[in-house]
C-alpha positions in Angstrom: -6.7 2.1 0.5 -3.3 3.2 -0.3 -1.2 1.3 -2.6 2.4 1.7 -3.5 3.7 -0.4 -6.7 7.5 -0.3 -7.8 8.3 -1.3 -11.3 11.2 -1.2 -13.7 13.7 -3.5 -12.1 15.8 -5.9 -14.2 19.4 -7.1 -14.9 21.8 -4.8 -16.4 25.5 -4.8 -16.9 27.9 -2.7 -15.0 27.9 1.0 -16.2 24.2 0.6 -17.5 21.2 2.5 -16.8 17.6 1.7 -15.1 14.6 3.9 -14.4 12.6 2.7 -11.5 8.9 4.0 -11.0 6.7 4.1 -7.9 3.0 4.5 -8.5 0.9 5.5 -5.7 -2.8 5.6 -5.4 -5.4 6.0 -2.7 -3.4 8.6 -0.7 -5.3 12.0 0.6 -3.6 15.0 -0.7 0.1 15.4 -1.7 2.2 12.2 -2.7 5.2 13.7 -0.9 7.5 13.0 0.8 8.6 9.8 -0.9 11.7 7.9 -0.1 13.5 5.1 -2.2 15.2 2.3 0.0 17.2 -0.8 -1.1 18.0 -4.1 0.7 20.8 -6.2 -0.6 21.0 -9.7 0.4 22.3 -9.9 4.1 22.2 -6.3 4.7 19.9 -3.8 6.4 17.6 -1.9 4.3 19.0 1.7 3.6 17.6 4.9 2.2 19.1 5.8 -1.3 17.0 9.1 -2.1 14.4 11.2 -0.9 12.0 13.9 -2.3 9.8 16.4 -0.5 7.1 18.8 -1.6 9.4 21.7 -2.1 11.4 19.7 -4.7 14.3 19.2 -2.2 16.2 15.8 -2.7 18.7 14.2 -0.7 20.9 11.2 -1.6 23.1 8.7 0.0 26.8 9.3 -0.6 27.1 6.0 -2.4 24.6 7.0 -5.2 25.1 10.6 -5.5 25.9 11.9 -8.9 24.5 8.7 -10.2 21.0 8.4 -9.2 18.2 11.1 -9.7 14.7 11.0 -7.9 12.1 13.1 -9.6 8.2 13.0 -10.0 5.3 14.3 -8.0 1.6 14.9 -7.8 0.9 15.3 -11.6 0.7 11.7 -12.1 1.1 10.2 -8.6 4.6 8.8 -9.6 8.1 9.1 -8.5 11.1 7.9 -10.5 14.5 6.7 -9.5 16.8 7.2 -12.5 19.9 5.1 -11.9 23.0 5.7 -14.2 26.4 4.0 -14.2 25.2 1.1 -12.1 27.6 -0.9 -10.1 27.6 -4.4 -8.8 27.0 -3.0 -5.4 23.9 -1.5 -6.4 22.2 -5.0 -6.6 19.3 -4.9 -4.3 15.7 -5.1 -4.1 14.5 -1.5 -4.1 11.6 -0.2 -2.2 9.5 3.1 -2.3 8.1 4.5 0.9 5.2 7.0 1.0 4.4 9.0 4.2 0.7 10.1 4.3 -1.1 11.5 7.4 1.5 9.9 9.9 1.7 6.6 8.2 4.2 5.1 6.2 3.2 3.0 3.1 5.6 0.4 1.2 5.5 -1.3 -1.8 6.6 -4.8 -2.5 9.8 -4.0 -4.1 11.5 -4.4 -7.4 14.8 -6.6 -7.9 17.8 -4.8 -9.5 20.7 -6.8 -10.5 24.0 -5.6 -11.7 26.2 -8.1 -13.1 28.2 -8.9 -16.3 
């Protein structure tokens, strides 16, 4: 059974940093591709960062230069390093893993940016 668990969220002041972790178990083969999403109150879920098996990464324009996605098969974890956080980054962050044609989501971790 595939399990996806996010962790590392919390409350941080504007300009601060957090590192989210996505721990995956039960998949067959590679952990890739992995995508981080977020959903703010009253808004649709949006993709913020993506990583694939060749190491290629893509980011939403709103987080480019501030967020970094990394990780992989070595420990079945993918990370989202978030720097220079802004109030508008406040959301529940979700990790999605695609494996053998199916998508698996975690329960999400809350990130709140406030002074």
